[in-house]
Every structure is written in structure tokens, then in C-alpha cells.
C-alpha positions as CSV (number, residue, x, y, z in Angstrom):
1,M,-11.7,-18.5,-14.1
2,V,-12.6,-16.2,-11.2
3,V,-11.6,-12.6,-11.4
4,A,-10.5,-10.9,-8.2
5,P,-12.4,-7.8,-7.0
6,D,-11.0,-4.4,-8.0
7,A,-8.2,-3.2,-5.8
8,D,-10.4,-0.2,-5.0
9,D,-13.0,-2.5,-3.4
10,E,-12.4,-1.9,0.3
11,R,-15.1,-4.2,1.4
12,S,-14.8,-5.1,5.1
13,D,-18.0,-7.1,5.6
14,W,-16.9,-10.5,4.3
15,T,-18.8,-13.3,5.9
16,P,-17.0,-16.5,7.1
17,E,-18.8,-18.4,4.3
18,E,-17.4,-16.0,1.6
19,L,-13.9,-16.3,3.0
20,E,-14.1,-20.1,3.1
21,A,-15.4,-20.2,-0.5
22,G,-12.2,-18.4,-1.6
23,L,-10.2,-21.4,-0.5
24,E,-11.8,-23.6,-3.1
25,R,-11.8,-20.9,-5.8
26,T,-9.7,-21.7,-8.9
27,I,-6.9,-19.2,-9.5
28,D,-4.9,-19.0,-12.8
29,V,-1.5,-17.4,-12.4
30,A,-0.1,-16.4,-15.9
31,H,3.6,-15.8,-16.1
32,R,6.1,-15.7,-19.0
33,G,3.8,-17.3,-21.5
34,T,2.5,-20.1,-19.3
35,S,0.1,-20.5,-16.5
36,V,-0.4,-22.5,-13.3
37,M,-3.8,-23.3,-11.8
38,F,-4.2,-23.3,-8.1
39,T,-7.1,-23.7,-5.6
40,G,-7.3,-20.8,-3.2
41,T,-5.6,-22.9,-0.5
42,E,-2.8,-24.0,-2.8
43,F,-2.3,-20.5,-4.0
44,L,-2.0,-19.2,-0.4
45,V,0.3,-21.9,0.8
46,Q,2.4,-22.6,-2.3
47,F,2.6,-19.1,-3.9
48,A,1.4,-16.1,-1.9
49,V,3.0,-16.7,1.4
50,P,6.4,-17.8,0.0
51,N,6.3,-14.9,-2.4
52,F,5.6,-12.5,0.4
53,Y,8.5,-13.8,2.5
54,F,10.9,-13.8,-0.4
55,H,10.2,-10.1,-1.0
56,L,10.3,-9.2,2.6
57,T,13.7,-11.0,3.0
58,A,15.1,-9.3,-0.2
59,A,14.0,-5.9,1.1
60,Y,15.6,-6.6,4.5
61,A,18.9,-7.6,2.8
62,I,18.9,-4.5,0.6
63,L,18.4,-2.3,3.6
64,R,21.2,-4.0,5.5
65,S,23.5,-3.8,2.6
66,Q,22.9,0.0,2.4
67,G,23.8,0.4,6.1
68,V,20.3,0.8,7.5
69,Q,20.3,-0.4,11.1
70,V,17.5,-2.9,11.0
71,T,17.6,-5.9,13.3
72,K,16.0,-9.3,13.5
73,G,13.3,-7.8,15.6
74,D,12.4,-5.4,12.7
75,F,12.2,-8.4,10.4
76,L,10.1,-10.4,12.8
77,G,7.9,-7.5,13.9
78,F,8.8,-7.5,17.6
79,S,11.8,-7.1,19.9
80,F,12.8,-8.5,23.2
81,G,13.2,-5.9,26.0
């Protein structure tokens, strides 16, 4: 199992080779007494991106339900006009 670097590691000099190597890395996600193994690519596509959009959508819905005037452009990150 590969351990992710510390959150305090603000390294900004990653080489393309190091980034590519992360796609083949094995990632073990433990949750509720079980675990799922992913490659880096599988983790990104099947877990990280969907999880990000789930939470973004939930936050958007909560803000809207509380009367905050957010629009589709706020959700998408741009506006027309």
C-alpha cells in the first residue's frame, strides 16, 4: 500500500513521470470495516471525481434551500453575459 504525502507537503515541482506513476499506484480505500482497492486511474475516475461532484451538488442544493441566490453559472464556474 502506498501512503499519500502529508497534507502539509506543498510540493510544486512534480515531474510528468511522477504524476504518470500515480495513475498506476495502488490505493486502498477503507470504509465501514471493508476496503476497496483501486489503481490511481480507477480511483480518480470511479471515486474521486464522482465524490467531488456529489458534494459540490449537495452544497449547491443546501445553499439554494436556504435562499442563497446562486445560479447555474455559480455551479459551473462561469456565466454568460
